[in-house]
C-alpha positions as CSV (number, residue, x, y, z in Angstrom):
1,M,12.3,43.2,-109.9
2,K,10.7,44.1,-106.6
3,Q,7.4,42.5,-105.5
4,Q,4.4,44.6,-105.3
5,I,2.5,45.2,-102.2
6,Q,-1.4,45.6,-102.7
7,L,-3.4,47.3,-99.8
8,L,-6.8,47.3,-98.6
9,P,-7.9,50.5,-96.6
10,L,-9.2,49.7,-93.0
11,T,-11.7,52.2,-91.0
12,G,-12.9,52.3,-87.9
13,N,-11.2,52.8,-84.4
14,V,-9.1,50.0,-83.1
15,E,-9.5,50.3,-79.2
16,P,-13.3,49.6,-78.8
17,A,-12.6,46.5,-81.1
18,V,-9.7,45.3,-78.8
19,R,-11.8,45.9,-75.6
20,A,-14.7,44.4,-77.4
21,L,-12.8,41.3,-77.9
22,G,-11.6,40.9,-74.2
23,W,-8.3,42.1,-75.0
24,E,-8.3,45.1,-72.7
25,W,-4.8,43.9,-71.2
26,A,-3.3,44.6,-74.7
27,V,-4.6,48.0,-75.2
28,E,-1.3,50.4,-75.1
29,E,-1.4,53.8,-76.8
30,A,1.8,53.7,-78.4
31,C,1.0,50.4,-79.8
32,Q,-2.0,51.4,-81.4
33,N,-0.8,55.0,-82.9
34,Y,1.6,53.3,-85.2
35,V,-0.5,50.2,-86.4
36,A,-1.3,51.4,-90.1
37,R,-5.2,52.0,-91.0
38,E,-4.5,49.8,-94.1
39,A,-3.9,46.0,-94.7
40,V,-1.4,44.1,-97.0
41,Q,-3.5,41.7,-99.4
42,L,-1.7,38.5,-99.1
43,P,-2.3,35.9,-101.3
44,E,-2.8,32.6,-99.5
45,A,-0.2,30.7,-101.5
46,A,2.1,33.7,-100.2
47,A,1.1,33.7,-96.8
48,D,1.5,29.7,-96.7
49,E,5.1,30.0,-98.3
50,L,6.2,32.4,-95.5
51,L,4.9,30.1,-92.5
52,Q,6.6,27.3,-94.2
53,A,9.9,29.1,-94.7
54,A,9.8,29.8,-90.7
55,D,9.6,26.1,-90.1
56,T,12.3,25.0,-92.7
57,L,14.7,28.1,-91.4
58,Y,14.4,27.0,-87.7
59,N,15.1,23.2,-88.8
60,L,18.3,24.3,-90.4
61,L,19.3,26.6,-87.3
62,V,19.1,23.2,-85.1
63,Q,20.7,21.2,-87.6
64,S,23.8,23.8,-88.0
65,I,24.6,23.4,-84.6
66,P,27.2,20.6,-83.7
67,D,27.0,18.2,-80.6
68,P,29.1,19.2,-78.5
69,I,29.3,23.1,-79.3
70,P,32.6,23.8,-80.0
71,D,34.4,26.9,-78.1
72,T,35.3,28.0,-81.9
73,L,31.7,28.3,-82.8
74,L,30.5,30.2,-79.5
75,R,33.5,33.0,-80.3
76,E,32.6,32.9,-83.8
77,L,28.8,33.6,-83.0
78,A,30.3,36.3,-80.5
79,I,28.4,34.8,-77.6
80,P,30.0,36.5,-74.4
81,E,32.0,33.9,-72.5
82,L,30.3,34.5,-69.4
83,L,27.1,32.6,-71.1
84,W,28.8,29.7,-72.4
85,E,28.1,27.3,-69.5
86,A,24.2,28.5,-69.6
87,V,24.2,28.1,-73.4
88,R,25.5,24.6,-73.5
89,H,23.5,23.5,-70.3
90,S,20.2,24.9,-72.0
91,W,20.9,23.1,-75.3
92,N,21.6,19.7,-73.9
93,D,18.5,19.8,-71.7
94,E,15.2,20.1,-73.5
95,R,13.3,21.2,-70.2
96,H,14.7,24.8,-71.4
97,W,12.2,25.3,-73.7
98,H,12.4,27.9,-76.7
99,L,8.8,29.6,-76.7
100,Y,8.8,31.8,-79.7
101,G,10.8,34.1,-82.0
102,R,10.5,36.0,-85.2
103,F,11.8,35.6,-88.3
104,D,12.2,39.0,-90.7
105,L,11.9,37.8,-94.1
106,V,12.0,39.7,-97.5
107,Q,9.7,38.7,-100.3
108,T,11.3,38.4,-103.7
109,P,10.4,37.1,-107.0
110,D,12.6,33.9,-106.0
111,G,10.8,33.3,-102.8
112,P,11.2,34.7,-99.1
113,K,15.0,35.0,-98.0
114,L,16.1,35.4,-94.3
115,L,17.2,38.6,-93.2
116,E,17.7,37.6,-89.5
117,F,16.0,35.9,-86.6
118,N,15.1,37.3,-83.4
119,A,15.2,34.2,-81.3
120,D,15.7,35.9,-77.9
121,T,13.5,38.6,-77.1
122,A,11.2,39.2,-80.0
123,T,8.3,42.0,-79.4
124,S,5.4,43.0,-81.6
125,L,3.1,40.6,-79.7
126,P,0.2,42.6,-79.1
127,E,0.2,44.3,-82.7
128,T,0.4,41.1,-84.2
129,A,-1.5,38.7,-82.0
130,V,-4.3,41.1,-81.0
131,V,-4.5,44.7,-82.8
132,Q,-4.1,43.5,-86.5
133,W,-7.2,41.3,-86.0
134,A,-9.2,44.0,-84.1
135,S,-8.2,46.2,-87.3
136,L,-10.6,43.6,-89.2
137,V,-13.1,43.8,-86.5
138,A,-13.2,47.7,-86.4
139,A,-13.2,47.7,-90.2
140,G,-16.6,45.6,-90.5
141,L,-15.0,43.1,-92.4
142,S,-16.8,39.9,-93.2
143,E,-15.7,36.5,-91.4
144,E,-14.5,35.3,-94.6
145,E,-11.8,37.7,-94.3
146,R,-8.7,35.9,-92.9
147,Q,-5.2,36.5,-91.4
148,A,-2.3,34.0,-91.1
149,N,-2.5,34.8,-87.0
150,G,-2.1,32.0,-84.7
151,L,0.4,33.6,-82.4
152,F,-1.4,33.6,-79.2
153,E,-2.6,29.9,-79.7
154,G,0.9,28.9,-80.7
155,V,2.7,30.8,-77.7
156,Q,0.0,29.2,-75.4
157,A,0.7,25.6,-76.8
158,Q,4.6,26.3,-76.5
159,L,4.1,27.4,-72.7
160,A,1.7,24.6,-71.9
161,Q,4.6,22.2,-73.4
162,W,7.2,24.1,-71.1
163,L,5.2,23.6,-67.9
164,E,4.7,19.9,-69.0
165,L,8.4,19.4,-69.3
166,N,8.9,20.8,-65.9
167,S,6.2,19.3,-63.9
168,D,8.2,18.9,-61.1
169,L,8.4,22.7,-60.5
170,E,5.7,25.0,-59.0
171,P,3.7,26.6,-61.9
172,G,4.1,30.4,-61.5
173,L,5.7,32.4,-64.0
174,L,7.6,35.4,-63.2
175,L,7.6,37.9,-66.4
176,L,10.6,40.5,-66.6
177,H,11.0,43.4,-68.8
178,L,13.5,46.4,-69.0
179,P,12.9,49.3,-66.7
180,D,10.6,52.1,-68.0
181,S,9.3,50.2,-71.2
182,A,5.7,50.4,-71.4
183,E,6.0,48.5,-74.9
184,D,7.8,45.5,-73.3
185,A,5.2,45.4,-70.3
186,T,2.6,45.0,-72.8
187,N,4.1,42.4,-74.7
188,C,4.7,40.7,-71.2
189,A,1.1,41.0,-70.6
190,V,0.3,39.0,-73.8
191,V,2.5,36.1,-72.4
192,A,1.2,36.3,-69.1
193,E,-2.7,36.0,-70.5
194,A,-1.4,32.9,-72.7
195,A,0.3,31.5,-69.5
196,L,-2.9,31.4,-67.5
197,E,-4.6,29.7,-70.3
198,A,-2.0,27.0,-70.5
199,G,-2.0,26.3,-67.0
200,F,0.4,28.4,-64.9
201,T,-1.8,29.3,-61.7
202,H,-0.2,32.5,-61.2
203,V,1.8,35.3,-62.9
204,H,3.6,38.4,-62.1
205,I,5.0,41.0,-64.2
206,C,7.8,43.5,-63.2
207,P,11.0,45.1,-64.3
208,V,13.8,43.0,-64.1
209,D,15.7,45.2,-61.4
210,A,12.6,44.6,-58.9
211,M,13.7,40.7,-59.0
212,Q,15.9,39.6,-56.2
213,V,17.9,36.4,-56.7
214,A,19.5,34.2,-53.9
215,V,22.0,31.1,-54.5
216,Q,22.5,30.5,-50.6
217,G,20.4,28.4,-48.1
218,E,16.6,28.0,-47.9
219,D,15.9,31.2,-49.9
220,R,17.7,30.1,-52.8
221,G,15.9,31.0,-56.1
222,A,14.4,34.0,-58.0
223,W,11.7,36.3,-56.0
224,A,9.4,39.3,-56.7
225,Q,7.3,41.5,-54.5
226,T,3.6,40.4,-55.3
227,G,2.1,42.4,-52.9
228,P,2.7,45.3,-50.1
229,A,4.3,42.7,-47.7
230,E,4.5,39.6,-49.8
231,W,7.2,38.2,-51.6
232,Q,7.2,35.1,-53.6
233,R,9.6,32.6,-55.2
234,F,9.3,31.6,-58.7
235,N,10.7,28.5,-60.5
236,F,9.7,29.7,-64.0
237,V,10.9,33.1,-65.4
238,F,10.2,35.0,-68.5
239,K,12.3,37.8,-70.1
240,L,12.2,40.3,-72.3
241,V,15.7,41.1,-71.3
242,P,18.6,40.3,-73.9
243,W,21.0,37.8,-72.5
244,E,24.0,39.4,-73.8
245,L,22.9,42.7,-72.0
246,L,22.5,40.9,-68.9
247,A,26.1,39.5,-69.3
248,E,27.5,42.7,-69.8
249,E,25.6,44.9,-67.5
250,E,25.0,42.4,-64.7
251,P,27.8,39.8,-64.7
252,D,27.2,38.8,-61.1
253,L,23.2,37.9,-61.6
254,T,24.2,36.1,-64.9
255,R,26.5,34.1,-62.9
256,D,23.5,33.5,-60.0
257,L,21.2,32.6,-62.7
258,T,23.5,30.3,-64.1
259,S,23.7,28.5,-61.1
260,L,20.0,28.4,-60.5
261,L,19.5,27.0,-63.8
262,R,22.1,24.0,-63.1
263,S,20.3,23.1,-60.0
264,R,17.0,23.4,-61.6
265,D,15.7,26.0,-59.3
266,V,14.8,28.0,-62.1
267,V,14.2,27.6,-65.8
268,I,14.1,30.6,-68.3
269,A,12.3,31.3,-71.3
270,N,13.8,32.0,-73.9
271,P,16.7,29.9,-73.2
272,A,20.1,30.9,-73.1
273,Y,20.9,28.7,-76.1
274,T,18.6,31.3,-78.4
275,L,21.9,33.4,-78.6
276,L,23.0,30.8,-81.1
277,F,20.5,31.8,-83.3
278,Q,20.0,35.5,-82.1
279,S,23.4,36.3,-83.0
280,K,23.7,37.5,-86.7
281,A,27.1,35.7,-87.3
282,V,24.7,32.6,-87.4
283,L,23.8,34.2,-90.6
284,A,27.6,33.5,-92.3
285,W,27.3,30.2,-90.2
286,L,24.3,29.0,-91.9
287,W,25.7,30.0,-95.4
288,Q,28.6,27.8,-94.9
289,C,26.6,25.0,-93.8
290,F,24.0,25.4,-96.4
291,P,25.4,27.1,-99.3
292,Y,22.9,28.6,-101.9
293,H,19.8,27.5,-99.9
294,P,16.9,29.0,-101.5
295,L,15.8,30.7,-98.4
296,L,19.3,32.2,-97.2
297,L,20.9,35.4,-98.6
298,E,24.6,35.0,-99.1
299,T,26.3,36.0,-95.9
300,S,30.2,36.3,-94.9
301,R,32.2,37.6,-92.1
302,T,34.2,39.2,-94.7
303,E,33.1,42.1,-97.1
304,L,31.3,40.7,-100.3
305,L,31.5,42.0,-103.9
306,G,28.8,44.2,-105.0
307,R,25.9,45.4,-103.1
308,Q,25.4,44.3,-99.7
309,V,24.5,45.1,-96.0
310,R,26.7,45.3,-93.0
311,K,25.1,44.2,-89.5
312,P,26.6,44.4,-86.1
313,V,26.6,40.5,-84.9
314,L,24.6,41.3,-81.6
315,G,22.6,44.6,-82.8
316,R,19.3,45.4,-82.2
317,E,16.4,47.5,-83.6
318,G,18.0,48.0,-87.1
319,Q,20.7,50.1,-85.3
320,D,24.2,50.6,-87.0
321,V,23.2,48.5,-90.1
322,T,24.6,50.1,-93.2
323,E,23.9,49.7,-97.0
324,L,27.3,49.4,-99.0
325,G,27.7,49.3,-102.7
326,G,24.5,51.0,-103.2
327,A,23.4,54.0,-105.6
328,P,24.1,57.4,-104.4
329,G,21.6,58.9,-101.9
330,T,21.3,55.2,-100.3
331,V,19.2,55.8,-96.9
332,A,21.4,56.6,-94.1
333,P,21.7,53.8,-91.4
334,A,20.3,54.6,-87.7
335,P,22.9,55.1,-85.6
336,G,23.2,53.2,-82.5
337,D,25.0,51.5,-79.4
338,Y,26.5,48.8,-81.7
339,A,29.4,50.2,-83.7
340,D,32.1,48.7,-82.1
341,Q,30.9,45.2,-82.5
342,P,31.9,42.4,-85.1
343,V,29.9,42.7,-88.1
344,I,28.6,40.4,-90.9
345,Y,28.0,41.1,-94.5
346,Q,24.8,40.2,-96.0
347,R,23.9,40.2,-99.8
348,F,21.4,43.1,-100.4
349,A,17.7,42.1,-101.5
350,E,15.0,44.5,-102.6
351,L,12.0,44.8,-100.1
352,P,8.9,44.7,-101.7
353,T,6.9,48.2,-102.2
354,D,3.5,49.8,-102.4
355,A,2.4,52.3,-105.0
356,A,3.6,55.0,-102.8
357,G,7.2,53.6,-102.9
358,R,7.2,52.5,-99.3
359,L,9.3,49.3,-98.3
360,Y,7.8,46.3,-96.6
361,Q,9.4,43.6,-94.4
362,A,7.7,40.7,-93.4
363,G,7.6,39.5,-89.7
364,V,7.0,35.7,-89.2
365,F,6.5,34.0,-86.0
366,W,7.8,30.8,-85.1
367,A,6.1,29.1,-81.7
368,G,6.9,25.6,-82.1
369,S,6.0,26.3,-85.8
370,G,5.3,29.1,-88.0
371,C,2.2,30.6,-86.9
372,A,1.6,34.1,-87.8
373,L,2.9,37.0,-89.9
374,G,2.9,40.7,-89.7
375,F,4.3,43.6,-91.8
376,R,6.6,46.6,-91.0
377,R,6.8,49.3,-93.6
378,E,9.0,52.6,-94.1
379,A,9.7,55.2,-96.8
380,G,13.6,54.0,-95.9
381,F,15.5,52.1,-93.3
382,I,13.0,49.9,-91.3
383,T,13.4,49.8,-87.7
384,N,11.4,48.7,-84.4
385,L,9.8,52.0,-84.8
386,S,8.7,51.5,-88.5
387,E,4.8,51.4,-88.9
388,F,3.0,47.8,-88.1
389,V,1.0,47.1,-91.1
390,P,-2.0,44.4,-90.7
391,H,-2.9,41.7,-93.6
392,V,-5.6,40.1,-95.1
393,V,-5.5,36.6,-96.6
394,V,-7.0,36.8,-100.2
C-alpha cells in the first residue's frame, strides 16, 4: 500500500518574492525552473516524524563506527586507501566538523525508511532554504502557513560551532565547487551567506581548480586569488567536490590536503570522515549492526530474494541504480559513470504517489539535527534533475 500525496496549487512568480526577501544571491534560473508550482500538504505529525528520523539515523551512523576504525571496515565501505589517513584524522578530532547532509527517505505506511544519506556534498540548498519558502510568499499564503524549514539557520549554527572549535585559526572561508557548475556555485552562495552571519570575516567562492595549495615554507596552506593582483590564504575550506573524486582525479592534491589537515593549516568541511556515511555500503553495515530497525530497509552486499534495488556504493545523482525483481515494464535506470563500482542490494520500498501517479521522495536535511524538508517528484526514476516540490505543514 502506497502513501498518498495531497497537493496545494501555488500561484505567483517566485523570482520577485526571492528578491523581496533579500535573497538575490540565491536566484538562479535553472533552480527556479524546476521548482513546482504546487506544494505537498504535509501533516504536522508526518513532518515531525521525518525530522526525528534524521536525528535517530545520524545517531545510528555514529554508533555504528568502531573506534579505532579498522582497515576491514574502510575496505567494506569502498573508501579509497589514499583517504584513510584523512578519514581517521578527521574522525578523531571534533574540530573537523560535519556541517550538514541530506537524508533521502521514503514515507511508507510503517513510517519513514532510509534510502541513503548524502553526507558529503548535499546540494538543493537554495531551493530548500529559500525558493520553497518564497513559493508560499509568491502565492500570498497567510502567515499561518508553515514549513519545516530551518535549513539556513541550521547551517549558520553549524558554521558558528565550526568557527568556535577552531578559534585559533583566521576566520576566512574559501568555498569550492566543480568547474562550470552554476548549480554548485549557487549552493556555495547559500553557505557563504550563512558563514558571514555566523561570524566569518570574509568568504570567497571559486572553482576547485582555482585553488592553489603549498606544503613548503612560509606559503604553506590553501590560497585563492581574491582580486586582480591579490592572493589570500584560507584556513577554512568548504567544498562541494566529492572526496572520492579528489582521490581519483587529483591524488597529489589529496595528499597535500591531508598534510595540511594534520598540521592544522587547513580544516575542511564536510570532513573526510563523512565518506563513512556517504558510502552506500554503510546501508548494509547499518542493517548488520541494527537488524530490523524500523527506519532501515534490509540491505546486503549480496543479492536479496524478491524485489530490490541495486546501487553502486559511491554512485551519485541516481546513476546506475537498477530495480530488480519488479513487474515487467519497470522504469530503466539512469546510465552513468558508476557501473563498474561495487554494489549493494536494498529492499524495494514503494514511494508515495499523487493523483497523477508521480512518485515522491523526501529529502530531510540534517545540520546538527533534522532541520528542513523538501520533496523530489518524477513520473519514474528520481534523480537530481527531478522536479523539486515545496511543502506546507498542515
